[in-house]
C-alpha positions in Angstrom: -71.6 21.1 54.3 -70.3 17.7 53.3 -69.7 14.4 55.0 -66.0 13.6 54.3 -64.0 10.4 54.9 -60.2 10.9 55.0 -58.0 7.8 54.2 -54.3 8.3 55.1 -51.9 5.8 56.6 -50.0 8.5 58.5 -51.4 8.4 62.1 -51.1 12.1 62.4 -52.1 13.4 59.0 -55.5 11.7 58.6 -56.9 12.9 61.9 -55.4 16.4 61.4 -57.1 16.7 58.0 -60.4 15.5 59.5 -60.1 18.2 62.2 -59.4 20.9 59.6 -62.5 19.8 57.7 -64.6 19.6 60.9 -63.6 23.1 61.9 -64.8 24.3 58.5 -68.2 22.8 59.1 -67.9 19.4 57.4 -68.7 16.2 59.2 -65.4 14.3 58.8 -63.8 11.0 60.0 -60.3 9.6 59.4 -59.2 6.0 58.9 -55.7 4.7 58.5 -55.9 2.3 55.5 -57.8 1.6 52.4 -59.6 -1.6 53.5 -60.8 0.2 56.6 -61.9 3.1 54.4 -64.0 1.0 52.2 -65.7 -0.7 55.2 -66.3 2.7 56.7 -67.8 4.0 53.5 -70.3 1.1 53.4 -71.4 1.9 57.0 -71.1 5.7 56.9 -72.1 7.1 53.5 -70.2 10.2 52.5 -70.2 12.8 49.7 -66.4 13.1 49.5 -63.4 10.8 50.1 -60.0 12.4 50.5 -57.4 9.6 50.0 -53.7 9.4 50.1 -52.3 7.6 47.0 -49.2 5.9 48.4 -50.1 3.6 51.2 -49.1 0.0 52.1 -51.5 -2.9 51.7 -54.2 -1.1 49.5 -53.0 2.0 47.8 -55.1 5.1 46.9 -55.4 4.1 43.2 -57.0 0.8 44.2 -59.3 2.7 46.6 -60.3 5.1 43.7 -61.2 2.1 41.5 -63.2 0.4 44.2 -65.1 3.6 45.0 -65.9 4.2 41.3 -67.2 0.7 41.0 -69.1 0.4 44.3 -70.1 4.1 45.1 -70.0 6.0 41.8 -71.8 9.0 43.4 -69.0 9.7 45.8 -66.6 12.4 44.8 -62.8 11.8 45.3 -59.9 14.0 46.2 -56.6 12.2 45.8 -53.4 13.5 47.5 -49.8 12.5 47.0 -46.4 13.5 48.1 -44.7 11.7 45.3 -43.0 8.5 45.8 -39.8 6.5 45.2 -40.1 6.8 41.4 -39.9 10.5 40.6 -41.1 10.1 37.1 -44.4 8.4 38.1 -47.3 10.8 37.8 -49.5 9.4 40.6 -52.0 12.3 40.7 -52.4 12.1 36.9 -53.2 8.4 37.2 -55.6 9.2 40.0 -57.4 11.6 37.7 -57.6 9.1 34.9 -59.1 6.5 37.3 -61.8 8.9 38.5 -60.5 11.3 41.1 -62.4 14.6 40.8 -59.6 16.7 42.4 -56.0 16.1 43.3 -53.6 17.7 45.8 -49.8 17.5 45.8 -48.3 17.4 49.2 -47.4 19.6 51.0 -50.6 21.6 50.7 -52.3 24.2 52.8 -55.6 23.9 54.8 -57.1 26.4 52.3 -56.0 24.0 49.4 -57.7 21.1 51.2 -60.9 23.0 51.8 -61.0 24.3 48.2 -60.5 20.8 46.8 -63.3 19.3 49.0 -65.5 22.3 48.0 -64.7 21.8 44.3 -65.3 18.0 44.5 -68.7 18.3 46.1 
């Protein structure tokens, strides 16, 4: 199984996703913002990061670029529920920047587990 870090600014979603991953046998933690996620990644090395794209302060696209630069071995699953600009293809941009897998919200637990499995 994999060590997975979940980064999501929603105080319910991040911990929920970490519990789903833990129940499936992964070692998972959740943090609530990008800067905290990068600090955690430096202290708790992981194989996979699952990150939301649209977050205040440091968004998921910035997180993807920082991980690619500082931890190129880490696999990334980017997730997005869209945004205020409907024409913006956030998951496409995430792939271009280096995400290995993407999820469009809402998604199922099975979708999450498959994405983490595919990314690993």
